[in-house]
PyMOL CGO cylinders between C-alpha atoms (Angstrom):
from pymol import cmd
from pymol.cgo import CYLINDER

trace = [
    CYLINDER, 63.44, 180.59, 112.73, 64.15, 177.12, 113.87, 0.3, 1, 1, 1, 1, 1, 1,
    CYLINDER, 64.15, 177.12, 113.87, 62.25, 174.26, 115.78, 0.3, 1, 1, 1, 1, 1, 1,
    CYLINDER, 62.25, 174.26, 115.78, 62.91, 171.32, 117.70, 0.3, 1, 1, 1, 1, 1, 1,
    CYLINDER, 62.91, 171.32, 117.70, 60.94, 168.41, 119.35, 0.3, 1, 1, 1, 1, 1, 1,
    CYLINDER, 60.94, 168.41, 119.35, 60.50, 167.49, 122.86, 0.3, 1, 1, 1, 1, 1, 1,
    CYLINDER, 60.50, 167.49, 122.86, 58.60, 164.95, 124.62, 0.3, 1, 1, 1, 1, 1, 1,
    CYLINDER, 58.60, 164.95, 124.62, 54.94, 165.96, 124.07, 0.3, 1, 1, 1, 1, 1, 1,
    CYLINDER, 54.94, 165.96, 124.07, 55.94, 169.28, 122.66, 0.3, 1, 1, 1, 1, 1, 1,
    CYLINDER, 55.94, 169.28, 122.66, 57.36, 171.08, 119.89, 0.3, 1, 1, 1, 1, 1, 1,
    CYLINDER, 57.36, 171.08, 119.89, 59.48, 174.29, 120.15, 0.3, 1, 1, 1, 1, 1, 1,
    CYLINDER, 59.48, 174.29, 120.15, 59.90, 176.83, 117.67, 0.3, 1, 1, 1, 1, 1, 1,
    CYLINDER, 59.90, 176.83, 117.67, 62.33, 179.99, 117.97, 0.3, 1, 1, 1, 1, 1, 1,
    CYLINDER, 62.33, 179.99, 117.97, 62.31, 183.19, 116.16, 0.3, 1, 1, 1, 1, 1, 1,
    CYLINDER, 62.31, 183.19, 116.16, 64.69, 186.04, 116.68, 0.3, 1, 1, 1, 1, 1, 1,
    CYLINDER, 64.69, 186.04, 116.68, 64.49, 189.28, 115.00, 0.3, 1, 1, 1, 1, 1, 1,
    CYLINDER, 64.49, 189.28, 115.00, 66.08, 192.64, 115.61, 0.3, 1, 1, 1, 1, 1, 1,
    CYLINDER, 66.08, 192.64, 115.61, 64.58, 194.77, 118.24, 0.3, 1, 1, 1, 1, 1, 1,
    CYLINDER, 64.58, 194.77, 118.24, 62.54, 197.15, 116.25, 0.3, 1, 1, 1, 1, 1, 1,
    CYLINDER, 62.54, 197.15, 116.25, 58.99, 197.90, 115.32, 0.3, 1, 1, 1, 1, 1, 1,
    CYLINDER, 58.99, 197.90, 115.32, 59.25, 197.09, 111.95, 0.3, 1, 1, 1, 1, 1, 1,
    CYLINDER, 59.25, 197.09, 111.95, 59.66, 193.14, 112.87, 0.3, 1, 1, 1, 1, 1, 1,
    CYLINDER, 59.66, 193.14, 112.87, 56.61, 193.03, 114.74, 0.3, 1, 1, 1, 1, 1, 1,
    CYLINDER, 56.61, 193.03, 114.74, 54.70, 191.89, 111.57, 0.3, 1, 1, 1, 1, 1, 1,
    CYLINDER, 54.70, 191.89, 111.57, 56.91, 188.72, 111.43, 0.3, 1, 1, 1, 1, 1, 1,
    CYLINDER, 56.91, 188.72, 111.43, 56.53, 188.05, 115.06, 0.3, 1, 1, 1, 1, 1, 1,
    CYLINDER, 56.53, 188.05, 115.06, 52.63, 188.17, 114.56, 0.3, 1, 1, 1, 1, 1, 1,
    CYLINDER, 52.63, 188.17, 114.56, 52.66, 186.08, 111.71, 0.3, 1, 1, 1, 1, 1, 1,
    CYLINDER, 52.66, 186.08, 111.71, 55.07, 183.29, 113.55, 0.3, 1, 1, 1, 1, 1, 1,
    CYLINDER, 55.07, 183.29, 113.55, 52.47, 183.44, 116.48, 0.3, 1, 1, 1, 1, 1, 1,
    CYLINDER, 52.47, 183.44, 116.48, 49.51, 182.83, 114.47, 0.3, 1, 1, 1, 1, 1, 1,
    CYLINDER, 49.51, 182.83, 114.47, 51.16, 179.90, 112.67, 0.3, 1, 1, 1, 1, 1, 1,
    CYLINDER, 51.16, 179.90, 112.67, 51.89, 178.37, 115.93, 0.3, 1, 1, 1, 1, 1, 1,
    CYLINDER, 51.89, 178.37, 115.93, 48.77, 179.09, 117.65, 0.3, 1, 1, 1, 1, 1, 1,
    CYLINDER, 48.77, 179.09, 117.65, 46.75, 177.52, 114.96, 0.3, 1, 1, 1, 1, 1, 1,
    CYLINDER, 46.75, 177.52, 114.96, 48.71, 174.26, 115.20, 0.3, 1, 1, 1, 1, 1, 1,
    CYLINDER, 48.71, 174.26, 115.20, 47.99, 174.27, 118.77, 0.3, 1, 1, 1, 1, 1, 1,
    CYLINDER, 47.99, 174.27, 118.77, 43.99, 174.67, 118.03, 0.3, 1, 1, 1, 1, 1, 1,
    CYLINDER, 43.99, 174.67, 118.03, 43.25, 178.27, 119.32, 0.3, 1, 1, 1, 1, 1, 1,
    CYLINDER, 43.25, 178.27, 119.32, 40.16, 180.03, 118.18, 0.3, 1, 1, 1, 1, 1, 1,
    CYLINDER, 40.16, 180.03, 118.18, 40.35, 183.28, 115.95, 0.3, 1, 1, 1, 1, 1, 1,
    CYLINDER, 40.35, 183.28, 115.95, 39.43, 185.32, 119.39, 0.3, 1, 1, 1, 1, 1, 1,
    CYLINDER, 39.43, 185.32, 119.39, 42.28, 183.50, 121.40, 0.3, 1, 1, 1, 1, 1, 1,
    CYLINDER, 42.28, 183.50, 121.40, 44.81, 184.36, 118.42, 0.3, 1, 1, 1, 1, 1, 1,
    CYLINDER, 44.81, 184.36, 118.42, 43.94, 187.93, 118.70, 0.3, 1, 1, 1, 1, 1, 1,
    CYLINDER, 43.94, 187.93, 118.70, 44.03, 187.92, 122.17, 0.3, 1, 1, 1, 1, 1, 1,
    CYLINDER, 44.03, 187.92, 122.17, 47.68, 186.46, 121.74, 0.3, 1, 1, 1, 1, 1, 1,
    CYLINDER, 47.68, 186.46, 121.74, 48.75, 188.98, 119.29, 0.3, 1, 1, 1, 1, 1, 1,
    CYLINDER, 48.75, 188.98, 119.29, 47.88, 191.79, 121.37, 0.3, 1, 1, 1, 1, 1, 1,
    CYLINDER, 47.88, 191.79, 121.37, 49.52, 190.21, 124.39, 0.3, 1, 1, 1, 1, 1, 1,
    CYLINDER, 49.52, 190.21, 124.39, 52.87, 189.54, 122.49, 0.3, 1, 1, 1, 1, 1, 1,
    CYLINDER, 52.87, 189.54, 122.49, 52.66, 192.85, 120.75, 0.3, 1, 1, 1, 1, 1, 1,
    CYLINDER, 52.66, 192.85, 120.75, 52.59, 194.78, 123.84, 0.3, 1, 1, 1, 1, 1, 1,
    CYLINDER, 52.59, 194.78, 123.84, 55.38, 193.00, 125.36, 0.3, 1, 1, 1, 1, 1, 1,
    CYLINDER, 55.38, 193.00, 125.36, 57.46, 193.46, 122.37, 0.3, 1, 1, 1, 1, 1, 1,
    CYLINDER, 57.46, 193.46, 122.37, 56.53, 197.08, 122.43, 0.3, 1, 1, 1, 1, 1, 1,
    CYLINDER, 56.53, 197.08, 122.43, 57.73, 197.54, 125.95, 0.3, 1, 1, 1, 1, 1, 1,
    CYLINDER, 57.73, 197.54, 125.95, 61.03, 195.84, 124.90, 0.3, 1, 1, 1, 1, 1, 1,
    CYLINDER, 61.03, 195.84, 124.90, 61.39, 198.11, 122.09, 0.3, 1, 1, 1, 1, 1, 1,
    CYLINDER, 61.39, 198.11, 122.09, 60.58, 201.35, 123.83, 0.3, 1, 1, 1, 1, 1, 1,
    CYLINDER, 60.58, 201.35, 123.83, 63.41, 200.19, 126.37, 0.3, 1, 1, 1, 1, 1, 1,
    CYLINDER, 63.41, 200.19, 126.37, 65.91, 199.60, 123.78, 0.3, 1, 1, 1, 1, 1, 1,
    CYLINDER, 65.91, 199.60, 123.78, 65.39, 203.00, 121.93, 0.3, 1, 1, 1, 1, 1, 1,
    CYLINDER, 65.39, 203.00, 121.93, 67.86, 203.97, 119.39, 0.3, 1, 1, 1, 1, 1, 1,
    CYLINDER, 67.86, 203.97, 119.39, 70.88, 202.14, 120.71, 0.3, 1, 1, 1, 1, 1, 1,
    CYLINDER, 70.88, 202.14, 120.71, 73.38, 200.68, 118.30, 0.3, 1, 1, 1, 1, 1, 1,
    CYLINDER, 73.38, 200.68, 118.30, 74.08, 197.81, 117.92, 0.3, 1, 1, 1, 1, 1, 1,
    CYLINDER, 74.08, 197.81, 117.92, 70.35, 197.05, 117.79, 0.3, 1, 1, 1, 1, 1, 1,
    CYLINDER, 70.35, 197.05, 117.79, 69.52, 194.16, 120.34, 0.3, 1, 1, 1, 1, 1, 1,
    CYLINDER, 69.52, 194.16, 120.34, 68.08, 191.10, 119.16, 0.3, 1, 1, 1, 1, 1, 1,
    CYLINDER, 68.08, 191.10, 119.16, 64.46, 190.00, 120.24, 0.3, 1, 1, 1, 1, 1, 1,
    CYLINDER, 64.46, 190.00, 120.24, 64.09, 186.35, 120.68, 0.3, 1, 1, 1, 1, 1, 1,
    CYLINDER, 64.09, 186.35, 120.68, 60.67, 184.56, 121.05, 0.3, 1, 1, 1, 1, 1, 1,
    CYLINDER, 60.67, 184.56, 121.05, 60.33, 180.90, 121.97, 0.3, 1, 1, 1, 1, 1, 1,
    CYLINDER, 60.33, 180.90, 121.97, 57.12, 179.14, 121.25, 0.3, 1, 1, 1, 1, 1, 1,
    CYLINDER, 57.12, 179.14, 121.25, 56.61, 175.89, 123.00, 0.3, 1, 1, 1, 1, 1, 1,
    CYLINDER, 56.61, 175.89, 123.00, 53.62, 174.16, 121.50, 0.3, 1, 1, 1, 1, 1, 1,
    CYLINDER, 53.62, 174.16, 121.50, 51.99, 171.65, 123.78, 0.3, 1, 1, 1, 1, 1, 1,
    CYLINDER, 51.99, 171.65, 123.78, 48.65, 169.60, 123.48, 0.3, 1, 1, 1, 1, 1, 1,
    CYLINDER, 48.65, 169.60, 123.48, 46.41, 172.11, 125.46, 0.3, 1, 1, 1, 1, 1, 1,
    CYLINDER, 46.41, 172.11, 125.46, 48.64, 175.10, 125.93, 0.3, 1, 1, 1, 1, 1, 1,
    CYLINDER, 48.64, 175.10, 125.93, 50.99, 177.61, 124.26, 0.3, 1, 1, 1, 1, 1, 1,
    CYLINDER, 50.99, 177.61, 124.26, 53.91, 179.00, 126.12, 0.3, 1, 1, 1, 1, 1, 1,
    CYLINDER, 53.91, 179.00, 126.12, 55.75, 182.01, 124.71, 0.3, 1, 1, 1, 1, 1, 1,
    CYLINDER, 55.75, 182.01, 124.71, 58.82, 183.16, 126.16, 0.3, 1, 1, 1, 1, 1, 1,
    CYLINDER, 58.82, 183.16, 126.16, 60.11, 186.83, 125.08, 0.3, 1, 1, 1, 1, 1, 1,
    CYLINDER, 60.11, 186.83, 125.08, 63.55, 188.25, 125.76, 0.3, 1, 1, 1, 1, 1, 1,
    CYLINDER, 63.55, 188.25, 125.76, 66.40, 190.18, 124.28, 0.3, 1, 1, 1, 1, 1, 1,
    CYLINDER, 66.40, 190.18, 124.28, 70.09, 189.76, 124.39, 0.3, 1, 1, 1, 1, 1, 1,
    CYLINDER, 70.09, 189.76, 124.39, 70.39, 192.98, 126.12, 0.3, 1, 1, 1, 1, 1, 1,
    CYLINDER, 70.39, 192.98, 126.12, 70.65, 193.06, 130.08, 0.3, 1, 1, 1, 1, 1, 1,
    CYLINDER, 70.65, 193.06, 130.08, 69.03, 196.50, 129.83, 0.3, 1, 1, 1, 1, 1, 1,
    CYLINDER, 69.03, 196.50, 129.83, 65.87, 195.29, 128.73, 0.3, 1, 1, 1, 1, 1, 1,
    CYLINDER, 65.87, 195.29, 128.73, 63.66, 194.27, 131.82, 0.3, 1, 1, 1, 1, 1, 1,
    CYLINDER, 63.66, 194.27, 131.82, 60.12, 193.07, 132.26, 0.3, 1, 1, 1, 1, 1, 1,
    CYLINDER, 60.12, 193.07, 132.26, 60.05, 193.28, 135.89, 0.3, 1, 1, 1, 1, 1, 1,
    CYLINDER, 60.05, 193.28, 135.89, 57.40, 196.17, 135.78, 0.3, 1, 1, 1, 1, 1, 1,
    CYLINDER, 57.40, 196.17, 135.78, 55.01, 193.53, 134.10, 0.3, 1, 1, 1, 1, 1, 1,
    CYLINDER, 55.01, 193.53, 134.10, 54.15, 192.25, 137.70, 0.3, 1, 1, 1, 1, 1, 1,
    CYLINDER, 54.15, 192.25, 137.70, 53.97, 195.54, 139.45, 0.3, 1, 1, 1, 1, 1, 1,
    CYLINDER, 53.97, 195.54, 139.45, 50.20, 196.30, 139.87, 0.3, 1, 1, 1, 1, 1, 1,
    CYLINDER, 50.20, 196.30, 139.87, 48.85, 199.49, 138.01, 0.3, 1, 1, 1, 1, 1, 1,
    CYLINDER, 48.85, 199.49, 138.01, 47.04, 201.89, 140.67, 0.3, 1, 1, 1, 1, 1, 1,
    CYLINDER, 47.04, 201.89, 140.67, 44.14, 203.61, 139.02, 0.3, 1, 1, 1, 1, 1, 1,
    CYLINDER, 44.14, 203.61, 139.02, 43.52, 207.16, 140.39, 0.3, 1, 1, 1, 1, 1, 1,
    CYLINDER, 43.52, 207.16, 140.39, 40.54, 207.05, 142.84, 0.3, 1, 1, 1, 1, 1, 1,
    CYLINDER, 40.54, 207.05, 142.84, 39.43, 210.75, 141.69, 0.3, 1, 1, 1, 1, 1, 1,
    CYLINDER, 39.43, 210.75, 141.69, 37.57, 211.45, 138.60, 0.3, 1, 1, 1, 1, 1, 1,
    CYLINDER, 37.57, 211.45, 138.60, 37.88, 209.84, 135.47, 0.3, 1, 1, 1, 1, 1, 1,
    CYLINDER, 37.88, 209.84, 135.47, 39.85, 212.78, 133.64, 0.3, 1, 1, 1, 1, 1, 1,
    CYLINDER, 39.85, 212.78, 133.64, 42.95, 211.83, 135.91, 0.3, 1, 1, 1, 1, 1, 1,
    CYLINDER, 42.95, 211.83, 135.91, 43.19, 208.75, 134.00, 0.3, 1, 1, 1, 1, 1, 1,
    CYLINDER, 43.19, 208.75, 134.00, 45.78, 210.49, 131.92, 0.3, 1, 1, 1, 1, 1, 1,
    CYLINDER, 45.78, 210.49, 131.92, 48.32, 209.87, 134.71, 0.3, 1, 1, 1, 1, 1, 1,
    CYLINDER, 48.32, 209.87, 134.71, 48.43, 206.43, 133.60, 0.3, 1, 1, 1, 1, 1, 1,
    CYLINDER, 48.43, 206.43, 133.60, 50.85, 207.23, 130.84, 0.3, 1, 1, 1, 1, 1, 1,
    CYLINDER, 50.85, 207.23, 130.84, 53.67, 206.50, 133.41, 0.3, 1, 1, 1, 1, 1, 1,
    CYLINDER, 53.67, 206.50, 133.41, 52.48, 203.18, 134.06, 0.3, 1, 1, 1, 1, 1, 1,
    CYLINDER, 52.48, 203.18, 134.06, 52.93, 200.02, 132.20, 0.3, 1, 1, 1, 1, 1, 1,
    CYLINDER, 52.93, 200.02, 132.20, 49.30, 199.57, 131.48, 0.3, 1, 1, 1, 1, 1, 1,
    CYLINDER, 49.30, 199.57, 131.48, 50.07, 197.72, 128.30, 0.3, 1, 1, 1, 1, 1, 1,
    CYLINDER, 50.07, 197.72, 128.30, 51.79, 195.06, 130.34, 0.3, 1, 1, 1, 1, 1, 1,
    CYLINDER, 51.79, 195.06, 130.34, 48.95, 195.17, 132.80, 0.3, 1, 1, 1, 1, 1, 1,
    CYLINDER, 48.95, 195.17, 132.80, 46.50, 194.64, 129.82, 0.3, 1, 1, 1, 1, 1, 1,
    CYLINDER, 46.50, 194.64, 129.82, 48.28, 191.48, 128.67, 0.3, 1, 1, 1, 1, 1, 1,
    CYLINDER, 48.28, 191.48, 128.67, 47.71, 189.88, 132.13, 0.3, 1, 1, 1, 1, 1, 1,
    CYLINDER, 47.71, 189.88, 132.13, 43.94, 189.86, 131.23, 0.3, 1, 1, 1, 1, 1, 1,
    CYLINDER, 43.94, 189.86, 131.23, 44.70, 188.37, 127.88, 0.3, 1, 1, 1, 1, 1, 1,
    CYLINDER, 44.70, 188.37, 127.88, 46.77, 185.38, 128.92, 0.3, 1, 1, 1, 1, 1, 1,
    CYLINDER, 46.77, 185.38, 128.92, 46.29, 182.65, 131.69, 0.3, 1, 1, 1, 1, 1, 1,
    CYLINDER, 46.29, 182.65, 131.69, 49.61, 182.89, 133.20, 0.3, 1, 1, 1, 1, 1, 1,
    CYLINDER, 49.61, 182.89, 133.20, 52.39, 185.84, 133.16, 0.3, 1, 1, 1, 1, 1, 1,
    CYLINDER, 52.39, 185.84, 133.16, 55.72, 185.46, 134.72, 0.3, 1, 1, 1, 1, 1, 1,
    CYLINDER, 55.72, 185.46, 134.72, 59.24, 186.98, 134.62, 0.3, 1, 1, 1, 1, 1, 1,
    CYLINDER, 59.24, 186.98, 134.62, 62.02, 184.60, 134.35, 0.3, 1, 1, 1, 1, 1, 1,
    CYLINDER, 62.02, 184.60, 134.35, 65.95, 185.32, 134.73, 0.3, 1, 1, 1, 1, 1, 1,
    CYLINDER, 65.95, 185.32, 134.73, 67.55, 185.10, 131.42, 0.3, 1, 1, 1, 1, 1, 1,
    CYLINDER, 67.55, 185.10, 131.42, 70.49, 182.62, 132.50, 0.3, 1, 1, 1, 1, 1, 1,
    CYLINDER, 70.49, 182.62, 132.50, 73.07, 181.54, 135.05, 0.3, 1, 1, 1, 1, 1, 1,
    CYLINDER, 73.07, 181.54, 135.05, 75.15, 184.97, 135.02, 0.3, 1, 1, 1, 1, 1, 1,
    CYLINDER, 75.15, 184.97, 135.02, 74.08, 187.81, 136.98, 0.3, 1, 1, 1, 1, 1, 1,
    CYLINDER, 74.08, 187.81, 136.98, 74.20, 190.14, 133.90, 0.3, 1, 1, 1, 1, 1, 1,
    CYLINDER, 74.20, 190.14, 133.90, 71.85, 187.48, 131.73, 0.3, 1, 1, 1, 1, 1, 1,
    CYLINDER, 71.85, 187.48, 131.73, 68.71, 189.48, 130.26, 0.3, 1, 1, 1, 1, 1, 1,
    CYLINDER, 68.71, 189.48, 130.26, 65.34, 188.54, 131.78, 0.3, 1, 1, 1, 1, 1, 1,
    CYLINDER, 65.34, 188.54, 131.78, 62.50, 187.20, 129.93, 0.3, 1, 1, 1, 1, 1, 1,
    CYLINDER, 62.50, 187.20, 129.93, 58.56, 187.56, 129.87, 0.3, 1, 1, 1, 1, 1, 1,
    CYLINDER, 58.56, 187.56, 129.87, 56.91, 184.46, 129.53, 0.3, 1, 1, 1, 1, 1, 1,
    CYLINDER, 56.91, 184.46, 129.53, 53.13, 184.45, 128.46, 0.3, 1, 1, 1, 1, 1, 1,
    CYLINDER, 53.13, 184.45, 128.46, 50.94, 181.23, 128.83, 0.3, 1, 1, 1, 1, 1, 1,
    CYLINDER, 50.94, 181.23, 128.83, 47.53, 180.62, 126.96, 0.3, 1, 1, 1, 1, 1, 1,
    CYLINDER, 47.53, 180.62, 126.96, 45.88, 177.34, 127.60, 0.3, 1, 1, 1, 1, 1, 1,
    CYLINDER, 45.88, 177.34, 127.60, 43.08, 175.99, 125.39, 0.3, 1, 1, 1, 1, 1, 1,
    CYLINDER, 43.08, 175.99, 125.39, 39.44, 176.43, 126.76, 0.3, 1, 1, 1, 1, 1, 1,
    CYLINDER, 39.44, 176.43, 126.76, 38.16, 173.07, 128.08, 0.3, 1, 1, 1, 1, 1, 1,
    CYLINDER, 38.16, 173.07, 128.08, 35.25, 171.81, 126.07, 0.3, 1, 1, 1, 1, 1, 1,
]
cmd.load_cgo(trace, "trace")
């Protein structure tokens, strides 16, 4: 983990192997930076769920491949918000589905089981953060994309 200071913000970067065993480290780092920004316990819990869902989505795409891709999170701490950029070093891991609307079945509630094939976890995180977007990873065409979550401090 490394950090740097920019005008009006602090940036912390954490890179771990893209595997479920390392999500505890991600959540601990998230907790630390969210406390520094001043988020409430409830807001931090929302952020932990959202970040975990985004990381799980990447982990499921990576599967069991070798070598294992790296998961890199960039936390940008600002006075009134936290911006979290989540990406990998693998162009095969994409987040574009995060912005695809999930269509709920119009029939009966028992048909909700058909949602298994949709990115419902990513749809959920749209409700937990103030802003969600997918960004290209870099200048080259094969650069991996990343998902960006922004959570702002509540006014007042």
